[in-house]
C-alpha positions in Angstrom: 5.0 -30.6 -33.5 2.9 -33.3 -32.4 -0.3 -34.1 -34.2 -3.7 -33.1 -32.0 -5.4 -30.2 -30.3 -3.5 -28.1 -29.4 -3.1 -28.2 -25.8 -0.3 -25.1 -24.9 -0.4 -21.7 -26.4 2.8 -20.2 -27.3 4.7 -17.0 -27.2 7.8 -15.6 -27.2 9.0 -12.5 -25.7 12.7 -11.6 -25.8 14.0 -15.0 -27.3 12.1 -16.9 -24.0 9.0 -19.5 -25.0 5.9 -18.9 -23.2 4.1 -22.5 -23.0 0.6 -21.8 -21.3 -1.7 -24.4 -20.5 -4.9 -24.6 -22.2 -6.9 -26.8 -20.3 -8.5 -26.0 -16.7 -8.4 -30.1 -16.2 -4.9 -32.3 -17.0 -6.0 -35.8 -16.5 -7.4 -37.0 -19.3 -4.2 -39.6 -20.7 -4.1 -38.7 -24.1 -4.2 -34.8 -23.8 -1.1 -35.9 -21.9 -0.1 -37.4 -24.2 -0.9 -34.6 -26.4 0.4 -32.1 -24.0 3.7 -34.2 -23.6 4.3 -34.6 -27.0 4.1 -30.7 -27.8 6.6 -29.4 -24.7 9.2 -32.1 -25.3 9.1 -30.9 -29.6 9.7 -26.6 -28.5 13.3 -28.8 -27.1 14.0 -31.7 -29.3 12.3 -30.2 -32.8 12.2 -26.3 -32.3 15.8 -25.9 -30.4 14.5 -23.8 -27.9 16.6 -22.9 -25.4 15.0 -21.3 -22.7 10.9 -22.2 -21.8 8.2 -21.5 -19.0 5.3 -22.9 -18.5 2.2 -21.2 -17.7 -0.2 -22.1 -15.4 -2.3 -20.1 -15.0 -5.0 -21.3 -16.5 -5.2 -25.0 -14.8 -7.3 -26.2 -12.0 -5.9 -29.8 -12.3 -2.8 -31.9 -12.5 -2.7 -35.8 -12.7 0.5 -37.7 -11.7 0.9 -38.8 -15.2 0.9 -35.4 -15.9 3.9 -34.7 -13.0 5.1 -37.8 -14.9 5.3 -35.5 -18.3 7.3 -32.1 -16.7 9.5 -34.5 -15.0 10.4 -35.7 -17.8 10.9 -32.2 -19.4 12.7 -31.4 -17.1 15.2 -33.9 -17.6 15.3 -33.2 -21.5 15.6 -29.8 -20.6 18.7 -30.8 -18.6 20.3 -33.0 -21.2 19.6 -29.7 -24.4 20.9 -27.1 -21.6 17.4 -25.1 -21.8 16.5 -23.5 -19.0 12.9 -24.0 -17.4 10.8 -22.5 -15.3 7.3 -22.8 -14.5 5.0 -20.0 -13.1 1.8 -19.0 -11.7 0.6 -22.4 -10.1 -1.9 -22.7 -7.9 -1.7 -23.3 -3.9 -3.1 -26.4 -4.2 -1.6 -27.4 -7.3 1.9 -26.4 -5.6 1.2 -28.1 -2.7 1.5 -31.4 -4.6 4.9 -30.4 -5.8 6.1 -29.6 -2.2 4.5 -33.4 -0.7 6.2 -34.4 -3.7 9.8 -32.8 -3.4 8.8 -31.4 -6.9 9.1 -27.6 -5.6 12.9 -28.5 -5.1 13.6 -30.0 -8.7 11.8 -27.4 -11.2 12.2 -23.7 -10.9 9.3 -22.1 -9.8 8.3 -18.4 -9.9 5.1 -17.2 -8.8 4.2 -14.7 -11.9 5.5 -14.9 -15.1 7.0 -11.6 -15.0 9.3 -13.2 -12.6 10.0 -15.7 -14.1 11.3 -13.9 -17.7 13.3 -11.5 -14.8 17.1 -12.5 -15.0 16.3 -15.2 -18.6 
């Protein structure tokens, strides 16, 4: 796991890793780099194959953070890792719609929904 303060909380439920963002605002470039490193390590170092990214605490997300999510998606696909996103606030989801990222990512309303049929 990359150095720096943990920017995601990890929980394991039935073989599925739930990565919950701890920051309300993911805007700062240094934080985004740290988050990216911690997310990528789930696949690259830990070899996790079922991951849910939980956005329930996130109120703001920068375009640089979206870039990290796109890289995460590419890494997940390359490693045959199933990746789902959940609990995205409506105003943030709108950004996913505008950028058409809602077509790339498997996005669920709740964590429970994201855990289903994994």
